[in-house]
C-alpha positions as CSV (number, residue, x, y, z in Angstrom):
1,X,32.3,14.5,47.9
2,X,33.6,13.5,44.5
3,X,31.4,13.1,41.5
4,X,32.3,9.5,41.2
5,X,31.0,8.8,44.7
6,X,27.8,10.6,44.0
7,X,27.2,8.6,40.8
8,X,28.1,5.3,42.4
9,X,25.6,5.8,45.3
10,X,22.7,7.2,43.3
11,X,22.9,6.0,39.7
12,X,20.6,3.0,40.1
13,X,17.9,5.4,41.7
14,X,18.2,8.0,39.0
15,X,18.3,5.6,36.1
16,X,15.3,3.8,37.5
17,X,13.3,7.0,37.9
18,X,14.1,7.9,34.3
19,X,13.3,4.5,32.9
20,X,10.0,4.4,34.8
21,X,9.0,7.6,33.0
22,X,10.5,7.1,29.5
23,X,10.5,3.3,29.0
24,X,13.9,3.5,27.3
25,X,16.9,2.1,28.8
26,X,19.2,4.1,26.6
27,X,17.3,7.3,27.2
28,X,17.2,6.7,31.0
29,X,21.0,6.4,31.0
30,X,21.3,9.7,29.0
31,X,19.0,11.5,31.5
32,X,20.9,10.1,34.4
33,X,24.2,11.3,33.0
34,X,22.8,14.7,32.4
35,X,21.4,14.8,35.9
36,X,24.8,14.1,37.5
37,X,26.6,16.6,35.3
38,X,24.0,19.3,36.2
39,X,24.2,18.4,39.9
40,X,28.0,18.6,39.8
41,X,27.9,22.0,38.2
42,X,25.4,23.3,40.8
43,X,26.7,21.4,43.8
44,X,27.9,24.6,45.6
45,X,24.2,25.7,45.7
46,X,23.2,22.7,47.7
47,X,22.6,24.1,51.2
48,X,21.7,20.8,52.9
49,X,24.1,18.0,51.9
50,X,21.8,15.6,53.7
51,X,19.2,16.3,51.1
52,X,21.5,15.3,48.2
53,X,19.3,12.3,47.1
54,X,16.1,14.4,47.1
55,X,17.9,17.1,45.2
56,X,19.2,14.7,42.6
57,X,15.7,13.2,42.2
58,X,14.4,16.8,41.6
59,X,16.9,17.5,38.9
60,X,16.2,14.2,37.3
61,X,12.4,14.7,37.3
62,X,12.9,18.1,35.9
63,X,15.0,16.7,33.0
64,X,12.5,13.8,32.5
65,X,9.7,16.3,32.1
66,X,11.6,18.3,29.6
67,X,12.5,15.1,27.7
68,X,8.8,13.9,27.6
69,X,7.7,17.3,26.4
70,X,10.3,17.4,23.7
71,X,9.4,13.9,22.6
72,X,5.8,14.9,22.4
73,X,6.7,17.7,20.0
74,X,9.3,15.7,18.1
75,X,8.7,11.9,18.1
76,X,11.9,11.4,16.2
77,X,14.8,13.4,17.4
78,X,18.6,13.2,17.7
79,X,19.9,13.3,21.3
80,X,22.4,16.1,21.7
81,X,25.8,15.2,23.0
82,X,27.2,16.9,26.1
83,X,30.4,18.9,25.4
84,X,32.3,16.9,28.0
85,X,30.3,13.9,29.0
86,X,31.2,12.3,32.2
87,X,31.6,8.5,32.0
88,X,29.7,6.6,34.5
89,X,31.9,4.3,36.6
90,X,32.0,0.8,35.2
91,X,30.0,-1.8,37.2
92,X,29.5,-5.4,36.4
93,X,26.3,-5.4,34.4
94,X,23.6,-7.9,34.5
95,X,23.6,-10.5,31.7
96,X,20.1,-9.4,30.7
97,X,21.4,-5.9,30.0
98,X,23.7,-7.3,27.4
99,X,21.2,-9.8,25.9
100,X,18.0,-7.8,25.9
101,X,16.9,-7.1,22.4
102,X,14.8,-4.2,21.1
103,X,11.8,-6.6,20.9
104,X,12.3,-7.7,24.5
105,X,12.7,-4.1,25.7
106,X,9.4,-3.2,23.9
107,X,7.6,-6.1,25.5
108,X,9.0,-5.2,28.9
109,X,7.8,-1.6,28.6
110,X,4.5,-2.7,27.2
111,X,3.9,-4.6,30.4
112,X,5.0,-1.7,32.7
113,X,3.7,1.5,30.9
114,X,0.1,1.2,32.1
115,X,1.0,0.7,35.7
116,X,0.6,4.0,37.7
117,X,4.0,5.6,38.4
118,X,3.6,5.3,42.2
119,X,3.7,1.5,41.8
120,X,5.9,1.3,38.7
121,X,8.9,3.2,40.3
122,X,9.2,0.8,43.4
123,X,8.9,-2.2,41.1
124,X,11.6,-1.1,38.8
125,X,13.9,0.0,41.6
126,X,13.2,-3.2,43.7
127,X,14.5,-5.5,41.0
128,X,17.4,-3.2,40.2
129,X,18.4,-3.1,43.8
130,X,18.6,-6.9,44.1
131,X,15.1,-7.1,45.6
132,X,15.9,-5.1,48.8
133,X,12.8,-3.4,50.3
134,X,15.1,-1.4,52.6
135,X,17.1,0.2,49.8
136,X,14.0,1.0,47.8
137,X,12.5,2.6,50.9
138,X,15.6,4.7,51.5
139,X,15.9,5.7,47.9
140,X,12.2,6.9,47.6
141,X,12.1,8.1,51.2
142,X,9.2,5.8,52.0
143,X,8.7,3.4,54.9
144,X,9.4,-0.3,54.3
145,X,5.7,-1.0,55.0
146,X,4.7,1.5,52.3
147,X,7.1,0.0,49.8
148,X,5.8,-3.5,50.5
149,X,2.2,-2.3,49.9
150,X,3.2,-0.6,46.7
151,X,5.1,-3.6,45.5
152,X,2.2,-5.9,46.2
153,X,-0.2,-3.7,44.4
154,X,2.3,-3.2,41.5
155,X,2.8,-6.9,41.0
156,X,-1.0,-7.4,40.9
157,X,-1.4,-4.7,38.3
158,X,1.6,-6.2,36.4
159,X,0.0,-9.6,36.2
160,X,-3.2,-8.0,34.9
161,X,-1.3,-6.1,32.3
162,X,0.7,-9.1,31.2
163,X,-2.4,-11.2,31.1
164,X,-4.2,-8.5,29.0
165,X,-1.1,-8.3,26.7
166,X,-1.0,-12.1,26.2
167,X,-4.7,-12.3,25.5
168,X,-4.6,-9.5,23.0
169,X,-1.6,-11.0,21.3
170,X,-3.2,-14.5,21.1
171,X,-6.4,-13.0,19.6
172,X,-4.3,-11.4,16.9
173,X,-2.7,-14.8,16.0
174,X,-5.9,-16.5,14.9
175,X,-4.7,-19.1,12.4
176,X,-6.4,-18.2,9.1
177,X,-4.5,-20.9,7.2
178,X,-5.9,-23.4,9.6
179,X,-9.4,-22.5,8.4
180,X,-8.4,-23.0,4.8
181,X,-6.9,-26.4,5.7
182,X,-10.0,-27.4,7.6
183,X,-12.1,-26.4,4.5
184,X,-9.7,-28.4,2.3
185,X,-10.0,-31.6,4.2
186,X,-13.6,-32.4,3.3
187,X,-12.7,-31.4,-0.4
188,X,-9.9,-33.9,-0.2
189,X,-12.3,-36.6,1.1
190,X,-14.8,-35.7,-1.7
191,X,-12.0,-36.0,-4.3
192,X,-10.8,-39.3,-2.8
193,X,-14.4,-40.6,-2.8
194,X,-14.9,-39.4,-6.4
195,X,-11.7,-41.2,-7.4
196,X,-12.9,-44.4,-5.6
197,X,-16.3,-44.2,-7.3
198,X,-14.5,-43.7,-10.7
199,X,-12.3,-46.7,-10.1
200,X,-15.3,-48.7,-9.0
201,X,-17.2,-47.7,-12.1
202,X,-14.3,-48.6,-14.3
203,X,-14.0,-52.0,-12.6
204,X,-17.7,-52.7,-13.1
205,X,-17.4,-51.6,-16.7
206,X,-14.4,-53.7,-17.2
207,X,-16.1,-56.8,-15.7
208,X,-19.0,-56.2,-18.1
209,X,-16.6,-56.0,-21.0
210,X,-14.8,-59.1,-19.9
211,X,-18.2,-61.0,-19.6
212,X,-19.1,-59.8,-23.1
213,X,-15.8,-61.0,-24.5
214,X,-16.3,-64.4,-22.8
215,X,-19.7,-64.8,-24.3
216,X,-18.4,-63.8,-27.7
217,X,-15.9,-66.7,-27.5
218,X,-18.6,-69.3,-26.9
219,X,-20.0,-71.3,-29.9
220,X,-23.0,-69.7,-31.6
221,X,-25.0,-72.9,-31.1
222,X,-24.8,-75.4,-28.2
223,X,-24.5,-79.0,-29.3
224,X,-27.7,-80.8,-29.2
225,X,-28.2,-83.4,-26.6
226,X,-29.2,-86.8,-27.7
C-alpha cells in the first residue's frame, strides 16, 4: 500500500483524534503528518496489515501524549519542521475551514474541552465524517449502537457546556454604563424641573415688575367725582 492511500483513508480519523486532545486545528494536522511519516518509516514492522488503523491510532496517541507533555513544560514553543515533510493529498476543504478565525476556533474548543474524551472523539469524528455513524464506529472500532449512545451523551454535555459558556459570558457583560445612564436620567429631570422653576419664578417676577411699572404710570391722584 502506498503512503498516499494510507493518508487518504485515515487522515480524518488521525486529525480528529489529535484535535480532540489538543484543541488546535493546526497542531492536529502537524501531529497527523508526523504520525503518517512515522508509520511509513516503520511500516515493515507491522505484522498484521489488518490492524493498520489501530496501529496508526497508537502512533498518534503516543505523539499526542508527547505533545501535551511538551506543551505543559513549554507553553510557548516553536514546532520543529520535519526534514522531508510529506504533503497530505489535497482534498476539497469545508468552507468553515477557510473562514474560521482564531476567535471562532477558541470558542469551539471552549465548548468541547470539558467534555470527556470518550464522548468528544465520536462527536468530532461524526461531524468530520459527514455525520456517518457507521464510519465513526469503524474508525473507533465500536459498535454503531455504542457510537449512537456516546453521541447522544456527548450532545447533551455539549449543550450544557455551551449554556454554561453563554451564561458566564453574559454575566461578564453587565452594562455598567447603563447604570450611569439610569442615574443620570433623574438628574436630568431634576435639572429640567429646576430650569422650569427658574423660568416660572422669572415670569412671576416679570409680572410683578410689569404691574409696578403700570401703577407708576397712573396719575398720582384720581380725579374727584362730582
